[in-house]
N, C-alpha and C positions, 0 to 999 in steps of 0.2 A: 504494499499500500504506499502510495504518495501523499503528501500533506506540502501545500505550497502555503507559503507564509509572506506577508509583505516585506518583513526582515529577519535577516539570518538569525536562528536561534542556537545559542549555546547548547549542546548536548554531548554525552559520551555514551560509549556503550555500556549497556547496564551490568554486564559482568566486571566493567571497571568500577563502576559508581551508580549504586542503587538512586542516591539523591538526583544526579544530574543524567541519568539514563532512564527514566521513566516519565512521562506526562498524563497529564488531564485535559480533555478538552471540554470546556464550559460554555455553556449556554448563557450570554451576557444577560439579556432579559430577565430571565427567570433563576439564573445561578445554578440549574440543573447540570448534572454531569453528565455529558454528552457521551466520552469514550474515554476509554483509558488505554495506555500502551508503553512499549518498552523498546528501548531504541538498540539496536544491533543488526547483525549480517542477517539477511533472508536466511530461513531455512531451506536446505535442498532437498528434495523429494525423496532422495536415497538414503536420507537419514531418518525417514520415518519407519517405525516397525511394520514388518508384514502383516500383522494382525489388526493395525489401526485403521481403521474406517473414515471417512470424510463423515462429519456431522451432518444429518439432514434433520428438516424441520419436523418430519411425520411422528417420531417418538415423543419430541418435546410439545408437540401440538396436542396431541392425544393426552399426555399427562396432565397438561394445563386444562383440558377441558373435563376431567374427570372429576367425580364428586370426592369429598373428602370422607 
């Protein structure tokens, strides 16, 4: 994912500094957190485990609609 900013932002790799290697995106009018992220190198597909499957909305959607 890429984020474009009006000015350069100082950041470090999260592995080097947790304080300057993470970020929050805040909606100014509401103060709500829109996203959180970590700065670092992209993960290569070859580093994923063989049994890991991409997340799909199906199981999450059905869990949200289930009665408690």
